[in-house]
C-alpha positions as CSV (number, residue, x, y, z in Angstrom):
1,M,3.4,52.1,-1.7
2,N,2.3,48.5,-1.3
3,T,4.1,46.9,1.7
4,T,2.2,43.6,1.7
5,P,4.8,40.8,1.4
6,R,5.1,38.9,-1.8
7,L,3.2,35.6,-1.9
8,S,5.4,32.6,-2.3
9,L,4.3,29.7,-4.5
10,T,4.8,26.0,-3.5
11,L,4.4,23.1,-5.8
12,G,3.0,20.2,-3.8
13,P,4.1,16.6,-4.3
14,V,2.7,14.5,-7.1
15,L,0.0,12.6,-5.4
16,Y,-0.7,10.1,-8.2
17,N,1.1,7.0,-9.5
18,W,2.6,8.5,-12.7
19,P,4.9,6.3,-14.8
20,K,8.5,7.1,-14.0
21,P,9.2,8.8,-17.4
22,R,6.3,11.2,-16.9
23,W,7.4,11.9,-13.3
24,I,10.9,12.7,-14.5
25,D,9.7,14.9,-17.4
26,F,7.3,16.7,-15.1
27,Y,9.9,17.7,-12.5
28,S,12.5,18.5,-15.2
29,R,10.2,21.0,-16.8
30,I,9.3,22.5,-13.4
31,A,13.0,23.0,-12.7
32,D,13.6,24.7,-16.0
33,E,10.4,26.7,-16.7
34,A,8.1,27.2,-13.7
35,P,8.4,30.4,-11.6
36,V,7.7,28.5,-8.3
37,D,9.7,29.1,-5.1
38,R,9.4,25.8,-3.4
39,V,9.0,22.3,-4.8
40,C,7.8,19.3,-2.7
41,I,9.0,15.9,-4.0
42,G,8.5,12.4,-2.6
43,E,5.8,9.7,-2.2
44,V,3.0,10.8,0.1
45,V,0.1,8.3,-0.7
46,C,1.4,4.8,-1.0
47,S,4.8,3.4,0.0
48,K,4.6,0.7,-2.7
49,R,5.2,3.4,-5.3
50,K,8.2,4.8,-3.5
51,P,10.9,2.5,-5.0
52,F,10.2,3.7,-8.5
53,I,11.0,7.3,-7.7
54,D,13.9,6.5,-5.3
55,E,16.0,5.6,-8.3
56,V,15.9,9.1,-9.8
57,I,15.0,11.4,-6.9
58,L,18.5,12.6,-6.2
59,D,19.1,13.7,-9.7
60,L,15.8,15.6,-9.8
61,V,16.5,17.3,-6.5
62,D,19.8,18.5,-7.9
63,R,18.1,19.7,-11.1
64,L,15.4,21.5,-9.2
65,E,18.0,23.2,-6.9
66,R,20.0,24.3,-10.0
67,G,16.8,25.7,-11.3
68,G,16.6,28.0,-8.3
69,K,13.9,26.1,-6.4
70,E,13.9,25.2,-2.7
71,V,13.3,21.5,-2.5
72,V,11.3,19.9,0.3
73,Y,11.0,16.1,0.8
74,S,7.3,15.2,1.5
75,T,6.9,12.1,3.6
76,L,4.2,9.4,3.7
77,A,0.8,10.6,5.0
78,L,-0.3,7.2,6.5
79,P,2.6,5.1,7.6
80,T,1.2,1.8,8.9
81,N,4.1,-0.4,9.7
82,K,7.7,-0.4,11.0
83,R,9.3,-0.4,7.6
84,E,7.5,2.7,6.5
85,I,8.4,4.5,9.8
86,R,12.0,3.4,9.3
87,D,12.0,4.7,5.7
88,I,10.8,8.1,7.0
89,G,13.6,8.1,9.6
90,D,16.1,7.4,6.9
91,V,14.9,10.4,4.9
92,I,15.2,12.6,7.9
93,Q,18.7,11.4,8.6
94,A,19.6,12.2,5.0
95,G,19.3,15.9,5.8
96,Y,16.5,17.0,3.6
97,M,14.1,19.7,4.6
98,I,11.1,17.6,5.5
99,E,7.4,18.1,5.0
100,A,5.6,16.0,7.7
101,N,2.3,14.6,6.6
102,D,1.5,12.7,9.8
103,I,2.1,13.3,13.5
104,A,4.5,10.3,13.8
105,T,6.9,12.1,11.5
106,V,6.7,15.3,13.6
107,H,7.8,13.2,16.6
108,L,10.6,11.6,14.6
109,L,11.8,15.1,13.7
110,N,12.2,15.9,17.4
111,G,12.1,19.7,17.1
112,R,14.1,20.0,13.9
113,S,12.8,22.7,11.5
114,H,10.2,21.3,9.1
115,I,7.1,21.9,7.1
116,V,3.6,20.6,8.1
117,G,1.7,19.3,5.1
118,P,-2.1,19.5,4.5
119,F,-2.7,15.9,5.6
120,I,-2.2,16.8,9.3
121,N,-5.3,18.2,10.9
122,V,-4.6,21.8,11.8
123,Y,-8.0,23.5,12.2
124,N,-7.4,26.2,14.8
125,E,-4.8,28.6,16.1
126,D,-4.0,26.6,19.2
127,T,-3.0,23.6,17.1
128,L,-1.1,25.8,14.7
129,G,0.8,27.3,17.7
130,L,1.6,23.8,19.0
131,H,3.1,22.8,15.6
132,L,5.2,26.0,15.5
133,K,6.6,25.2,19.0
134,L,7.4,21.7,17.7
135,G,9.6,23.1,15.0
136,A,7.3,23.8,12.0
137,S,8.5,26.8,10.0
138,R,5.4,26.6,7.7
139,V,2.0,24.9,7.9
140,C,0.0,24.1,4.8
141,L,-3.6,24.1,6.2
142,P,-6.1,21.4,5.2
143,P,-8.1,22.5,2.1
144,E,-11.5,22.4,3.7
145,L,-11.0,25.5,5.9
146,P,-13.1,28.6,5.2
147,F,-11.5,32.0,4.7
148,E,-12.4,33.4,8.1
149,S,-10.7,30.5,9.9
150,I,-7.6,31.0,7.7
151,R,-7.5,34.7,8.5
152,T,-7.7,34.0,12.2
153,M,-4.9,31.4,12.0
154,A,-2.6,33.4,9.7
155,A,-2.6,36.6,11.7
156,G,0.9,37.6,12.8
157,N,2.9,34.3,12.4
158,N,4.3,34.3,8.8
159,A,3.8,30.6,8.6
160,V,0.5,29.8,6.9
161,E,0.3,28.2,3.5
162,V,-3.0,27.7,1.7
163,F,-4.0,24.9,-0.7
164,A,-4.9,27.0,-3.8
165,F,-5.0,24.7,-6.8
166,G,-5.7,21.0,-7.5
167,R,-8.0,18.2,-6.5
168,P,-8.3,18.7,-2.7
169,P,-6.9,15.8,-0.5
170,L,-9.7,14.8,1.9
171,A,-9.0,11.5,3.5
172,L,-6.8,8.4,3.6
173,S,-7.7,4.7,4.3
174,A,-5.6,1.7,5.1
175,R,-7.5,-0.1,2.3
176,C,-6.9,0.6,-1.4
177,Y,-10.0,1.7,-3.2
178,A,-8.3,1.4,-6.6
179,A,-7.3,-2.2,-6.0
180,R,-10.8,-3.0,-4.7
181,S,-12.4,-1.5,-7.8
182,A,-10.4,-4.0,-9.9
183,N,-11.2,-6.9,-7.6
184,M,-7.7,-7.1,-6.2
185,T,-6.2,-6.8,-2.8
186,K,-3.9,-4.0,-1.7
187,D,-1.0,-6.4,-1.4
188,S,-1.5,-7.7,-5.0
189,C,-2.7,-4.5,-6.6
190,Q,-0.5,-4.7,-9.7
191,F,-0.4,-0.8,-9.4
192,V,-3.7,-0.4,-11.1
193,C,-3.8,3.2,-9.8
194,E,-1.4,4.1,-12.6
195,A,-4.4,3.9,-15.0
196,H,-5.9,7.0,-13.3
197,S,-3.4,9.8,-13.7
198,D,-5.7,12.4,-12.1
199,G,-7.5,9.9,-9.8
200,M,-10.5,7.7,-10.5
201,D,-13.8,9.7,-10.6
202,V,-16.5,8.6,-8.2
203,S,-20.2,9.5,-8.7
204,T,-23.2,9.3,-6.3
205,L,-26.0,6.8,-6.8
206,D,-27.7,9.4,-8.8
207,G,-24.8,9.7,-11.2
208,V,-23.5,13.0,-10.0
209,P,-19.7,13.3,-9.9
210,F,-18.6,13.7,-6.3
211,L,-15.2,12.4,-5.4
212,A,-12.0,11.0,-6.9
213,V,-10.1,8.0,-5.7
214,N,-6.3,7.8,-5.8
215,G,-5.2,4.5,-4.4
216,I,-5.9,4.7,-0.6
217,Q,-6.7,8.4,-0.9
218,T,-10.0,10.2,-1.3
219,Q,-10.0,13.6,-3.1
220,G,-12.6,16.0,-4.2
221,Y,-13.9,15.6,-7.8
222,V,-13.6,19.4,-8.3
223,V,-10.4,21.3,-8.8
224,T,-9.8,23.8,-6.0
225,A,-9.0,27.2,-7.5
226,A,-8.5,30.1,-5.0
227,V,-8.1,32.7,-7.8
228,N,-10.8,35.0,-6.4
229,H,-9.3,35.0,-2.9
230,V,-5.5,35.5,-3.6
231,A,-5.5,39.2,-2.7
232,A,-7.5,38.7,0.5
233,L,-5.4,35.7,1.5
234,R,-2.2,37.8,1.1
235,E,-3.8,40.7,3.1
236,A,-4.8,38.2,5.8
237,G,-1.2,37.2,6.4
238,V,-0.9,34.0,4.3
239,V,2.6,33.7,3.1
240,A,2.3,31.0,0.4
241,L,-0.1,29.3,-2.0
242,R,0.1,25.6,-2.7
243,L,-0.5,24.3,-6.2
244,S,-1.1,20.5,-6.4
245,P,0.1,18.7,-9.6
246,Q,-2.5,17.5,-12.1
247,T,-1.8,16.2,-15.6
248,C,-2.6,19.6,-17.1
249,D,0.1,22.1,-18.0
250,M,1.4,22.8,-14.5
251,V,4.0,25.3,-15.7
252,R,1.1,27.3,-17.1
253,V,-0.8,27.0,-13.9
254,V,2.2,28.3,-11.9
255,R,2.6,31.2,-14.2
256,I,-1.1,32.1,-13.9
257,F,-0.9,32.1,-10.1
258,R,2.4,34.0,-10.2
259,D,0.9,36.7,-12.3
260,L,-2.2,36.7,-10.1
261,A,-0.2,37.0,-6.9
262,D,1.9,39.8,-8.4
263,G,-1.2,41.7,-9.6
264,S,-0.3,41.5,-13.3
265,T,-3.5,39.6,-14.2
266,T,-7.1,39.7,-12.9
267,P,-9.0,36.8,-11.2
268,H,-11.3,36.7,-14.2
269,E,-8.4,36.4,-16.7
270,A,-6.9,33.7,-14.5
271,I,-10.1,31.7,-14.5
272,E,-10.4,32.0,-18.3
273,A,-6.7,30.8,-18.6
274,L,-7.3,27.8,-16.2
275,T,-10.5,26.6,-17.8
276,V,-8.8,25.8,-21.1
277,L,-6.1,23.5,-19.5
278,H,-8.1,20.2,-19.7
279,L,-8.6,20.0,-15.9
280,P,-9.9,16.7,-14.4
281,G,-12.9,18.5,-13.0
282,P,-14.6,21.9,-12.7
283,L,-13.1,24.8,-10.7
284,S,-14.4,25.3,-7.2
285,D,-13.8,27.6,-4.2
286,G,-16.6,26.2,-2.1
287,F,-14.5,25.5,1.0
288,L,-13.0,29.0,1.0
289,R,-16.5,30.5,0.9
290,G,-17.8,28.2,3.7
291,L,-19.9,26.1,1.3
292,P,-19.7,22.4,0.4
293,G,-16.4,21.7,-1.2
294,C,-18.1,20.3,-4.3
295,T,-19.6,23.7,-5.1
296,A,-18.4,24.4,-8.6
297,D,-19.3,27.9,-9.7
298,V,-16.0,29.9,-9.8
299,D,-16.4,32.7,-12.2
């Protein structure tokens, strides 16, 4: 008899500047069709995008909850001024379960139960333990950690979530790369990032695809896919896998990972199913194997 706990699935927040109709349609379909346990919603990358989703977020939270999903409000990963800090405080006061994506938010929560997102640097068991003492009930580890580090950190705490699908979030800057590429400033960007619904691809001087830019955010060009490691992650004590939204069919992605986590499909079958979904980059599990993150040879 298999006594290993069931792996939970988390849908991370949309990291891109999707037009509001697409954003609404995306979460509506997730609510109705996706076998995901927890859904993160909210603006994480750029506060200038936030007003567009504030108009509809309450209705979508209600729809997601009626669809049987636990809803978490993901907060800004790089607040840089008092207004942004105040907005985070307002969300906390509204009573949502919060996903903190920077340490200032952790302090604002003041010990209240919360989630730690992958934008906070948690790279060892001591830091993980500190966040658990500060009120974290779950910690999504940064995507660049190798499997052995994850195993060490996940042992015995029932709190570790692993980034398992999507372009990996790597860094944030106070400057907006998307605006700069269009010869604009951050303050007068005209929301040019909306033109890149999976991020803007960046190549090396030799023309090799390397990274993706999403406003102020740097991501990997590849698409993380932990399909070959799901069973090992579960056995190591990981309690949840995070699937980060891309413009592909995310309901299908969720179903693939649900079947994989439940043992009703094989990693090879999962890879075959993912590769036909018009992903923004090749599949990669380099970080998990302790290799460069751009390593793209999942098979």
